[in-house]
C-alpha positions as CSV (number, residue, x, y, z in Angstrom):
1,M,32.1,7.6,0.8
2,C,32.2,3.9,0.1
3,S,32.1,2.6,-3.4
4,S,30.1,-0.6,-3.9
5,D,29.9,-3.5,-6.4
6,L,27.0,-5.9,-6.9
7,L,28.2,-9.4,-7.5
8,L,25.9,-12.0,-9.0
9,R,26.1,-15.2,-11.0
10,G,24.6,-13.6,-14.1
11,Y,22.5,-16.6,-15.2
12,G,20.4,-15.7,-18.2
13,G,21.8,-12.2,-18.4
14,D,18.5,-10.5,-17.5
15,E,19.2,-10.1,-13.8
16,T,22.5,-8.4,-14.6
17,L,20.8,-5.9,-16.8
18,V,18.0,-5.3,-14.2
19,H,20.6,-4.4,-11.6
20,Q,22.5,-2.2,-14.0
21,H,19.3,-0.3,-14.8
22,S,18.1,-0.1,-11.1
23,V,21.5,0.7,-9.4
24,P,23.4,2.8,-12.0
25,A,25.8,4.1,-9.3
26,A,27.1,0.6,-8.6
27,Q,29.4,-1.6,-10.7
28,V,27.7,-4.9,-11.5
29,V,29.9,-7.9,-11.8
30,A,28.5,-11.1,-13.3
31,N,30.6,-14.1,-12.6
32,P,29.5,-17.7,-11.6
33,D,32.8,-17.9,-9.7
34,R,31.9,-15.7,-6.8
35,V,35.4,-15.7,-5.4
36,A,36.9,-14.6,-8.7
37,G,34.1,-12.0,-9.1
38,A,34.8,-10.6,-5.7
39,E,38.5,-10.3,-6.4
40,L,37.7,-8.5,-9.6
41,A,35.4,-6.1,-7.8
42,L,38.0,-5.4,-5.1
43,A,40.7,-4.8,-7.7
44,G,38.3,-2.3,-9.3
45,G,38.2,-0.2,-6.1
46,A,35.1,-1.5,-4.4
47,D,34.9,-1.1,-0.6
48,V,31.7,-3.1,-0.3
49,V,30.7,-6.1,-2.3
50,V,27.0,-7.1,-2.2
51,L,26.4,-10.7,-3.3
52,D,23.0,-11.4,-4.9
53,D,21.4,-14.8,-4.3
54,A,24.4,-16.2,-2.5
55,Y,23.3,-17.5,0.9
56,Q,24.4,-21.0,0.0
57,R,27.8,-19.9,-1.3
58,L,29.8,-21.0,1.7
59,D,33.1,-20.5,-0.2
60,V,32.8,-16.8,0.2
61,L,33.5,-15.2,3.6
62,R,31.0,-12.5,4.3
63,D,30.8,-9.7,6.9
64,L,27.0,-9.6,7.0
65,N,25.0,-12.7,6.0
66,I,21.4,-11.7,5.3
67,L,18.8,-14.5,4.8
68,V,15.9,-13.4,2.5
69,V,12.8,-15.5,2.7
70,S,9.5,-15.0,0.9
71,A,6.3,-15.0,3.0
72,E,4.6,-16.7,0.0
73,T,6.5,-19.9,0.8
74,T,4.5,-20.3,4.0
75,R,1.7,-21.6,1.8
76,A,3.8,-24.4,0.3
77,V,5.4,-27.5,1.8
78,R,8.6,-26.5,3.4
79,W,10.8,-28.9,1.6
80,P,14.1,-28.0,-0.3
81,L,14.2,-27.9,-4.1
82,P,13.0,-29.6,-6.2
83,A,10.2,-31.0,-4.0
84,G,9.5,-27.6,-2.4
85,P,10.4,-23.9,-2.8
86,W,13.2,-23.7,-0.1
87,R,16.9,-23.7,-1.0
88,E,17.8,-25.2,2.4
89,G,16.1,-26.5,5.6
90,F,15.4,-24.6,8.8
91,T,18.9,-25.3,10.1
92,A,20.4,-22.8,7.7
93,L,19.0,-20.1,9.8
94,G,22.0,-20.6,12.1
95,R,24.3,-18.9,9.5
96,A,22.3,-15.7,9.3
97,D,23.2,-12.4,10.8
98,A,19.9,-10.9,9.9
99,V,16.7,-12.0,8.2
100,I,14.5,-10.1,5.7
101,I,11.0,-11.4,5.0
102,T,9.5,-10.2,1.7
103,R,5.9,-10.3,0.7
104,K,4.1,-9.6,-2.5
105,R,0.7,-11.3,-2.6
106,A,1.0,-12.7,0.9
107,S,-0.8,-10.8,3.7
108,V,1.0,-8.8,6.3
109,E,-0.4,-11.2,8.9
110,A,1.3,-14.2,7.1
111,A,4.6,-12.3,7.1
112,R,4.3,-11.4,10.8
113,R,3.5,-15.0,11.7
114,L,6.6,-16.2,9.8
115,A,8.7,-13.5,11.6
116,E,7.4,-14.7,15.0
117,E,8.3,-18.3,14.0
118,L,11.8,-17.3,13.0
119,Q,12.4,-15.1,16.1
120,A,11.7,-18.2,18.2
121,E,14.8,-19.7,16.7
122,F,16.9,-16.7,15.9
123,T,18.2,-13.8,18.0
124,G,19.3,-11.4,15.3
125,P,17.3,-8.7,13.6
126,V,14.2,-9.8,11.6
127,A,12.6,-7.3,9.1
128,I,9.5,-7.4,6.9
129,V,9.5,-5.7,3.5
130,H,6.4,-5.3,1.3
131,L,7.2,-5.3,-2.5
132,G,4.2,-3.4,-3.7
133,L,3.0,-2.5,-7.2
134,R,2.1,1.2,-7.2
135,V,3.7,2.6,-10.4
136,F,4.1,1.5,-14.0
137,E,6.6,2.9,-16.4
138,G,6.5,3.0,-20.2
139,L,8.9,0.5,-21.7
140,V,10.3,2.9,-24.2
141,S,9.2,6.4,-23.0
142,G,9.9,5.9,-19.3
143,Q,6.6,7.8,-18.6
144,R,5.3,6.9,-15.1
145,H,1.7,6.0,-14.5
146,P,-0.1,5.1,-11.2
147,A,-1.3,1.6,-10.8
148,S,-4.8,2.9,-10.4
149,M,-5.0,3.7,-14.1
150,L,-5.4,-0.1,-14.9
151,A,-8.8,-0.3,-13.0
152,G,-11.4,-1.7,-15.4
153,K,-8.9,-2.0,-18.3
154,R,-8.2,-5.1,-20.4
155,V,-4.6,-6.1,-19.6
156,V,-2.2,-8.9,-20.7
157,A,0.2,-9.7,-17.9
158,A,3.2,-11.2,-19.6
159,S,6.3,-12.6,-17.7
160,G,9.2,-15.0,-17.8
161,I,10.0,-15.1,-14.1
162,A,10.2,-17.7,-11.3
163,D,7.1,-16.5,-9.5
164,P,4.5,-15.4,-12.1
165,E,1.7,-16.0,-9.6
166,S,2.7,-13.1,-7.4
167,F,3.1,-10.8,-10.4
168,V,-0.4,-11.7,-11.8
169,A,-2.0,-11.3,-8.4
170,Q,-0.5,-7.8,-8.0
171,V,-1.8,-6.8,-11.5
172,K,-5.2,-8.2,-10.7
173,A,-5.3,-6.2,-7.5
174,T,-5.3,-3.0,-9.6
175,G,-8.8,-3.9,-10.7
176,A,-7.8,-4.8,-14.2
177,A,-9.3,-7.7,-16.2
178,V,-6.2,-9.8,-16.7
179,Q,-5.2,-12.3,-19.4
180,V,-2.0,-14.2,-18.5
181,A,0.9,-15.0,-20.7
182,T,3.7,-16.9,-19.0
183,W,7.1,-18.2,-20.1
184,K,9.8,-20.0,-18.1
185,D,12.2,-18.1,-15.9
186,H,15.0,-16.4,-17.8
187,H,13.1,-16.9,-21.1
188,A,15.0,-15.7,-24.2
189,Y,12.3,-14.0,-26.2
190,R,12.2,-15.1,-29.8
191,E,11.0,-12.9,-32.7
192,E,7.7,-14.6,-32.7
193,D,7.3,-13.9,-29.0
194,V,7.9,-10.2,-29.5
195,A,5.4,-10.3,-32.4
196,W,2.8,-12.0,-30.2
197,L,3.2,-9.4,-27.5
198,A,3.0,-6.5,-30.0
199,H,-0.2,-8.0,-31.4
200,A,-1.5,-8.3,-27.8
201,S,-0.7,-4.7,-27.1
202,R,-2.9,-3.6,-30.1
203,R,-5.9,-5.7,-29.0
204,A,-5.8,-5.1,-25.2
205,D,-5.7,-1.8,-23.4
206,H,-2.2,-2.5,-22.1
207,V,0.4,-5.2,-21.9
208,V,2.2,-5.3,-18.6
209,I,5.6,-6.9,-18.1
210,T,8.1,-7.2,-15.3
211,Q,11.5,-5.3,-15.0
212,K,13.2,-8.6,-15.6
213,D,11.4,-9.0,-19.0
214,A,11.7,-5.3,-19.8
215,V,15.5,-5.4,-20.1
216,K,15.2,-8.1,-22.9
217,L,12.4,-6.4,-24.8
218,R,13.2,-2.6,-24.6
219,D,15.6,-2.6,-27.6
220,R,13.5,-4.9,-29.6
221,W,10.1,-3.4,-29.3
222,P,8.4,-2.5,-32.6
223,A,8.0,1.3,-33.0
224,N,4.5,0.8,-34.5
225,A,3.1,-1.0,-31.4
226,P,1.8,0.5,-28.2
227,E,4.5,0.3,-25.6
228,P,4.1,-2.2,-22.7
229,L,4.0,-0.9,-19.1
230,V,6.7,-2.1,-16.8
231,A,5.7,-3.0,-13.3
232,K,7.9,-1.1,-10.8
233,L,8.0,-2.7,-7.4
234,D,8.3,-0.3,-4.5
235,M,10.0,-1.5,-1.3
236,E,8.2,-0.5,1.9
237,W,9.6,-1.5,5.3
238,E,6.8,-2.9,7.5
239,A,9.0,-4.0,10.4
240,G,12.6,-3.9,11.5
241,E,13.9,-1.1,9.3
242,D,15.8,0.5,12.2
243,L,17.4,-2.8,13.1
244,M,18.6,-3.4,9.5
245,T,19.8,0.2,9.2
246,Q,21.9,-0.3,12.3
247,A,23.4,-3.5,11.1
248,L,24.3,-2.0,7.7
249,D,25.6,1.2,9.3
250,A,27.8,-0.8,11.7
251,L,29.2,-2.8,8.7
252,V,30.0,0.3,6.6
253,T,31.6,2.3,9.5
254,S,33.8,-0.7,10.4
255,L,35.1,-0.6,6.8
256,N,35.5,3.2,6.8
257,P,35.7,4.8,10.3
258,Q,35.5,8.3,8.8
259,L,31.8,7.6,8.2
260,N,31.1,7.2,11.9
261,P,29.2,10.3,13.1
262,S,31.1,10.1,16.5
263,N,34.3,11.0,14.6
264,E,32.9,14.3,13.3
């Protein structure tokens, strides 16, 4: 079996905690110097190092370069930051070994149109993933609830993330009556912010937050306030799962030939 480390910059600290909570079997290394972080991971016994949000890090040699693009960006002007939502222009597609298109509020048709556009310029595997909201989890208790429980309820959707619009759209899709509370990405919640959310949880039927916000609020939530519900995104392959599986299997077996079924 291969051991794996997840390497990320660690900006804000929240993403590091999210990964640690979501992938407890992996070692999470936060280091803005990706080369030094990779060396630390390898020294710790990692066979595979997964770099998060590192497509532009050309100083790190990678065995499989996966370009992740959001179908929601098809609605925006395709200009690089700060004028638009893209990190790079279309020419960056040439560095990819595989492409994964994600969608939250975008339609499956929009994702498929983007896939067709990319496949006209790219010969590698292109997959589509739906990040859907089907389950909520109690912030403190961990109790799981179906998304359908919010239908007709008064809900405060609170977040400090880069794309609050998708989060709000997903909560509204449950049938809830939604009030929106938004902070900047990587927001460091102050005591007055926590107090505001606790007050909101007493007045509304539910306060709903993202996993990224949950890691910063879980240990600070007042015991006398109803717990928020954490939105748990489920990943569903809508196209290209077999192609991505083959690409990942080929990578892992090249690192550890004993994992190749033909050797059994």
